[in-house]
C-alpha positions in Angstrom: 0.0 0.0 0.0 1.1 3.5 -0.7 3.3 5.1 2.0 1.9 8.3 3.4 3.9 10.6 5.7 2.1 13.9 4.8 1.1 16.0 7.8 -1.3 18.9 8.0 -1.7 21.9 10.2 -3.2 19.9 13.0 -0.6 17.2 12.8 -2.6 14.8 10.6 -2.9 14.1 6.9 -5.8 15.0 4.7 -7.8 11.9 3.8 -10.6 10.4 1.7 -12.3 7.4 3.3 -14.0 5.2 0.6 -16.7 2.6 1.1 -16.1 -0.3 -1.3 -19.2 -2.3 -2.2 -21.6 -0.1 -4.3 -19.2 2.8 -4.2 -16.1 1.6 -6.0 -17.3 -1.9 -7.0 -20.5 -2.8 -8.8 -21.5 -5.5 -6.3 -24.6 -4.3 -4.4 -27.1 -6.1 -6.5 -25.1 -9.3 -6.6 -25.1 -9.1 -2.8 -28.9 -8.7 -2.9 -29.2 -11.9 -4.9 -26.9 -13.8 -2.6 -28.7 -12.6 0.5 -32.2 -13.3 -0.9 -31.1 -16.8 -1.8 -29.6 -17.3 1.7 -32.8 -16.1 3.4 -34.8 -18.5 1.2 -32.5 -21.4 2.0 -33.0 -20.8 5.7 -36.8 -20.6 5.4 -37.3 -16.9 5.3 -39.4 -16.7 2.2 -41.1 -13.4 3.2 -37.9 -11.4 3.0 -38.0 -9.4 -0.2 -35.1 -8.2 -2.4 -36.2 -4.6 -1.7 -35.8 -5.1 2.0 -32.4 -6.7 1.5 -31.2 -3.8 -0.7 -32.3 -1.2 1.9 -29.9 -2.9 4.3 -26.9 -3.4 2.1 -23.9 -1.6 3.7 -24.6 -2.9 7.2 -22.4 -5.6 8.7 -23.7 -9.1 7.8 -24.9 -9.9 11.3 -26.7 -6.5 11.6 -28.4 -7.0 8.3 -29.8 -10.4 9.2 -30.8 -9.2 12.7 -32.9 -6.4 11.1 -34.7 -8.7 8.7 -35.3 -11.6 11.1 -36.0 -9.8 14.3 -33.2 -11.6 16.1 -30.5 -13.0 13.8 -29.6 -16.3 12.3 -26.1 -17.5 11.6 -27.3 -19.8 8.9 -28.2 -16.8 6.8 -24.9 -15.2 7.3 -23.0 -18.4 6.3 -25.4 -18.9 3.4 -24.8 -15.5 2.0 -21.0 -16.1 2.1 -21.5 -19.4 0.1 -24.0 -17.9 -2.3 -21.9 -14.8 -2.9 -18.7 -16.8 -3.6 -20.4 -18.1 -6.8 -21.4 -14.6 -7.9 -18.1 -12.8 -6.9 -16.4 -13.3 -10.3 -19.2 -11.1 -11.8 -18.1 -8.1 -9.7 -16.4 -5.3 -11.7 -15.1 -1.9 -10.7 -17.5 1.0 -11.2 -16.7 3.6 -13.9 -13.8 5.8 -12.9 -13.0 4.0 -9.6 -9.3 3.5 -10.3 -8.9 7.0 -11.7 -10.7 8.6 -8.7 -8.4 6.8 -6.2 -5.3 7.9 -8.2 -6.6 11.5 -8.4 -6.9 11.7 -4.7 -3.5 10.3 -4.1 -2.0 12.6 -6.7 -3.5 15.6 -4.9 -1.9 14.7 -1.6 -4.8 12.9 0.2 -4.4 9.6 2.0 -6.8 7.1 0.6 -8.3 4.6 3.0 -10.9 1.9 2.2 -13.5 1.3 4.9 -15.4 -1.8 4.2 -18.0 -3.9 6.2 -16.4 -6.9 4.6 -13.8 -9.1 6.2 -10.0 -8.8 5.6 -10.1 -11.9 3.5 -12.3 -10.1 0.9 -9.4 -7.8 0.0 -7.8 -10.7 -1.9 -10.4 -10.3 -4.7 -11.3 -6.7 -4.1 -7.9 -5.0 -4.4 -7.0 -6.4 -7.9 -10.3 -4.9 -9.3 -9.2 -1.5 -8.0 -5.7 -1.6 -9.3 -3.9 -3.2 -6.4 -2.6 -2.1 -3.0 -0.6 0.7 -4.5 -3.9 2.6 -5.1 -4.6 3.0 -1.3 -2.9 4.2 1.8 -4.6 1.6 4.0 -7.8 -0.4 4.7 -10.2 -0.8 7.6 -12.3 -3.9 7.5 -14.9 -5.4 9.9 -12.0 -7.0 11.7 -10.6 -3.6 12.7 -13.4 -1.9 14.5 -15.4 -2.8 17.6 -18.7 -1.9 15.9 -19.9 -1.5 12.3 -22.0 1.0 10.4 -24.1 3.0 11.0 -21.8 3.8 13.9 -18.7 5.8 13.1 -16.4 3.3 14.7 -14.8 2.1 11.4 -14.2 5.7 10.3 -12.7 6.7 13.7 -10.4 3.7 13.4 -9.2 4.9 10.0 -8.5 8.4 11.4 -6.5 7.0 14.2 -4.6 4.2 12.4 -3.5 6.4 9.5 -3.0 9.7 11.3 -5.7 11.6 9.4 -6.8 15.1 10.2 -10.6 15.0 10.9 -10.9 18.6 9.7 -9.5 17.6 6.3 -11.1 14.2 5.8 -14.1 13.3 3.7 -16.1 10.1 3.4 -17.4 8.7 0.1 -20.1 6.1 0.2 -23.3 4.9 -1.4 -25.8 4.1 1.3 -27.7 5.9 4.1 -25.6 3.7 6.5 -22.4 5.3 5.1 -23.8 8.7 5.6 -25.0 7.8 9.1 -21.6 6.5 10.1 -20.0 9.8 8.7 -22.4 11.8 10.9 -21.6 9.7 13.9 -17.9 10.3 13.3 -18.4 14.1 12.6 -17.1 13.8 9.0 -18.8 15.1 5.8 -20.0 12.4 3.3 -20.3 12.7 -0.4 -22.6 10.0 -1.6 -22.8 8.1 -4.9 -26.0 6.8 -6.5 -24.4 3.8 -8.1 -25.3 1.6 -5.2 -29.0 2.1 -6.0 -30.1 4.6 -3.4 -31.7 7.8 -4.6 -30.5 11.3 -4.0 -33.5 12.4 -1.8 -32.7 9.5 0.7 -29.0 10.3 0.7 -29.6 14.0 1.2 -32.1 13.4 3.9 -29.5 11.1 5.7 -27.1 14.1 5.7 -24.9 13.7 2.5 -23.2 17.0 1.7 -23.0 16.1 -2.0 -24.4 13.5 -4.3 -22.9 12.2 -7.6 -23.8 9.4 -9.9 -20.6 7.2 -9.7 -16.8 7.5 -9.3 -16.3 8.9 -12.8 -18.9 11.7 -12.1 -17.1 12.5 -8.8 -13.8 12.6 -10.6 -15.3 15.2 -12.9 -16.4 17.2 -9.8 -13.4 16.9 -7.4 -14.4 20.2 -5.9 -16.8 18.0 -3.8 -13.7 16.7 -2.1 -12.0 20.0 -1.8 -11.7 19.9 2.0 -9.5 16.8 1.7 -7.6 17.9 -1.4 -6.5 21.2 0.2 -8.5 23.7 -1.9 -11.2 24.8 0.5 -11.9 24.9 4.3 -14.1 22.3 5.8 -17.8 22.8 5.2 -17.4 24.0 1.6 -18.2 20.7 -0.2 -20.9 21.0 -2.8 
């Protein structure tokens, strides 16, 4: 992973914290299919694809708990098995690689913050261009709680020495926006995960774009992390 020793006025580096599924990788709807099949396998025939999609972005156990009123390990394990068969169909979203590179080129640390496990990096990273594209990664193994709490984002700030006043989150779900709010960080949201702009704005997103390529064309949304505006000036 890229070495980052840049420091800012408060002793920390500027940073952009990226969600992965649905933000950089076109994987959300494949996860919906895998979850729906896993619920059906475990006897939950009344769980709909729309209900599942609304929960994508949560940690696996939290997703199942919300949709079963208690939780069921069989569904979590079933999703892993079902998604393994679909994973080869995952591709990077338009502009994902170039957006990461643009942030690095402009002096920001780039940290992936995923609800997935560390083992998922083995197939995720090659799709994004390899470990050289990021400063670091925070997975579900690195925080004591998942989204919508800000624990993963706070872990990223601490581990990689980031300046909270010059760090922006990029995600695709209301859970990403909620985690950002909990961590007191601004979030620019992307619609490519399947959530509409009204929902993302209502959750607190400071900006909404279509996909990574669209955000790349509007880097002013990340200005607070790229050193061209004070915090609070994101579009």
